[in-house]
C-alpha positions as CSV (number, residue, x, y, z in Angstrom):
1,M,-0.1,0.2,-0.1
2,A,2.6,2.7,0.8
3,D,4.5,2.0,-2.6
4,R,1.3,2.1,-4.6
5,A,0.7,5.5,-2.5
6,G,4.3,6.7,-2.7
7,M,5.3,7.1,0.8
8,D,7.2,5.5,3.4
9,T,6.0,2.1,4.9
10,G,7.2,3.7,8.2
11,Y,5.0,6.6,7.6
12,L,1.9,4.2,6.8
13,R,2.6,2.1,10.3
14,C,2.2,5.5,12.0
15,L,-0.9,6.1,10.3
16,E,-2.5,3.0,11.0
17,E,-1.1,2.5,14.7
18,T,-1.7,6.4,15.9
19,P,-5.6,6.8,16.5
20,A,-5.0,10.6,16.9
21,A,-3.0,11.0,13.5
22,A,-4.2,13.6,11.3
23,P,-3.1,13.2,7.9
24,G,-3.3,16.0,5.3
25,V,-6.1,15.8,2.6
26,G,-2.9,15.3,-0.1
27,T,-1.7,12.2,2.1
28,L,-5.5,10.9,2.3
29,L,-6.4,11.3,-1.6
30,R,-2.8,9.3,-2.4
31,L,-3.9,6.4,0.3
32,A,-7.6,6.6,-1.2
33,D,-6.1,6.1,-4.8
34,A,-3.9,3.3,-4.1
35,P,-6.7,0.8,-3.5
36,D,-9.1,2.4,-5.7
37,T,-11.2,3.5,-3.0
38,G,-12.5,6.8,-1.5
39,A,-10.9,9.2,1.0
40,M,-14.5,8.6,3.0
41,V,-13.7,4.9,3.6
42,L,-10.5,5.7,4.5
43,T,-11.5,8.1,7.3
44,G,-14.5,6.2,8.7
45,G,-17.2,8.0,7.2
46,E,-18.9,4.7,5.8
47,V,-18.7,2.9,9.0
48,D,-22.6,3.2,9.8
49,L,-23.4,2.0,6.2
50,P,-24.2,-1.4,5.5
51,P,-21.6,-3.6,4.3
52,G,-21.6,-5.0,0.3
53,R,-22.0,-1.6,-1.0
54,G,-18.5,-1.6,-2.8
55,R,-17.4,-2.6,-6.1
56,A,-17.0,-6.6,-6.2
57,S,-13.5,-8.1,-7.1
58,R,-12.9,-9.2,-10.0
59,T,-10.5,-11.8,-8.9
60,A,-12.8,-13.1,-6.0
61,E,-12.2,-16.7,-5.0
62,S,-13.8,-18.7,-2.2
63,V,-10.9,-20.9,-0.1
64,E,-12.4,-23.4,2.5
65,L,-10.6,-22.5,6.1
66,G,-9.2,-25.4,8.2
67,T,-10.9,-26.4,11.6
68,D,-8.1,-24.8,13.6
69,E,-8.4,-21.5,11.8
70,C,-12.0,-21.5,11.9
71,W,-11.9,-21.6,15.7
72,E,-8.8,-19.2,15.7
73,R,-10.9,-16.5,13.8
74,L,-14.2,-17.1,15.7
75,S,-12.0,-16.1,19.3
76,T,-11.1,-13.0,17.4
77,H,-14.7,-11.8,17.5
78,G,-17.3,-11.0,20.2
79,V,-20.7,-10.6,17.9
80,G,-22.2,-12.9,15.5
81,R,-25.7,-14.5,14.7
82,L,-27.5,-17.2,16.3
83,G,-29.9,-18.8,13.6
84,M,-32.9,-20.9,14.6
85,I,-36.4,-22.7,13.6
86,T,-39.1,-20.6,15.5
87,A,-42.8,-20.6,15.3
88,E,-42.5,-17.8,12.7
89,G,-39.9,-19.6,10.7
90,V,-36.2,-19.3,10.5
91,T,-35.0,-16.4,12.8
92,I,-31.3,-15.2,12.8
93,L,-30.4,-12.9,15.7
94,P,-27.3,-11.0,16.9
95,V,-25.3,-12.3,20.1
96,N,-22.4,-11.4,22.0
97,Y,-20.5,-14.3,22.3
98,T,-17.2,-15.8,23.4
99,V,-15.4,-19.1,22.5
100,V,-14.5,-21.4,25.5
101,D,-12.9,-24.8,24.9
102,R,-14.3,-24.8,21.3
103,A,-17.6,-24.1,22.3
104,I,-19.3,-20.9,21.2
105,V,-20.8,-19.4,24.5
106,F,-23.3,-16.7,24.9
107,G,-25.7,-15.7,27.7
108,T,-29.3,-15.3,27.5
109,A,-32.3,-13.5,29.5
110,P,-34.8,-15.8,30.6
111,G,-38.0,-15.7,28.4
112,S,-35.4,-14.7,25.4
113,L,-35.8,-16.2,22.1
114,P,-31.9,-17.6,22.1
115,G,-33.1,-19.1,25.7
116,A,-35.7,-21.0,24.1
117,V,-33.0,-23.2,22.0
118,P,-31.8,-25.7,24.0
119,G,-32.0,-29.1,22.4
120,E,-32.4,-27.6,18.9
121,Q,-30.7,-27.7,15.9
122,V,-29.2,-24.0,15.2
123,A,-26.5,-22.2,13.1
124,F,-24.1,-19.6,14.1
125,E,-22.1,-17.4,11.7
126,A,-19.3,-14.9,12.4
127,D,-17.3,-12.9,9.6
128,H,-15.1,-10.1,8.7
129,I,-15.4,-7.9,5.6
130,D,-13.1,-5.5,4.5
131,E,-14.8,-3.3,1.8
132,V,-11.4,-1.4,1.1
133,F,-9.9,-4.7,0.0
134,R,-12.7,-6.5,-0.9
135,H,-11.9,-9.8,1.1
136,G,-13.0,-11.4,4.2
137,W,-14.0,-14.6,6.2
138,S,-17.1,-16.2,7.4
139,V,-17.3,-19.1,9.5
140,L,-20.4,-21.0,9.7
141,V,-21.2,-23.6,12.9
142,R,-24.1,-25.8,13.0
143,G,-25.1,-28.0,15.7
144,L,-27.3,-28.9,18.7
145,A,-27.8,-25.8,21.3
146,R,-27.4,-26.8,25.0
147,E,-28.2,-25.1,28.3
148,V,-25.3,-25.1,30.5
149,T,-26.5,-26.3,33.9
150,W,-23.6,-28.1,35.8
151,S,-22.3,-26.2,38.9
152,D,-18.8,-26.1,37.8
153,E,-19.3,-25.5,34.3
154,V,-21.7,-22.3,35.3
155,R,-18.6,-21.1,37.3
156,R,-16.1,-21.4,35.0
157,L,-18.1,-19.9,31.9
158,G,-19.1,-17.2,34.8
159,R,-15.4,-16.3,35.6
160,A,-14.9,-15.4,31.5
161,G,-17.9,-13.1,32.4
162,V,-21.0,-15.2,30.8
163,Q,-24.1,-15.3,33.0
164,R,-26.8,-18.0,32.2
165,T,-25.2,-19.7,29.0
166,L,-25.9,-21.7,26.0
167,G,-23.5,-23.4,24.1
168,R,-22.4,-25.3,20.9
169,R,-19.4,-28.0,21.3
170,A,-17.4,-28.8,18.1
171,A,-18.0,-32.0,16.6
């Protein structure tokens, strides 16, 4: 990116790692032109816009991730989507989650929709999309949801910051 923008890699690294950095308009325009994006994207002006507004990559390809890489990527995020079958049909809800011993764990409130899925088949997905560089990843896990009721497991998950929990163990 630094080469394409005609700038020193150290300066670009400083811009990336320093939240208070305020590059000039000329620098922003050079950076925006390098990956063929816009200055608005680089400055976060589109942060609240829905994903997928960028142009599709001409060289898009899908690559299957290995199991270890999937769990590693899931461990880097904290928000995913839980898919379940309800009386109204397929429902997908965002949930805050953590990964503990290759289990996706999230808290539920009594009477909440995610709290009603123990014993049911569910799907869980987390992903990351980089609109600027037009690449990303997505991990989908399917399995049987279960409520954590064993007191030692509840205490262990509580130490990880999870209250009443459901989890999905890796098959």
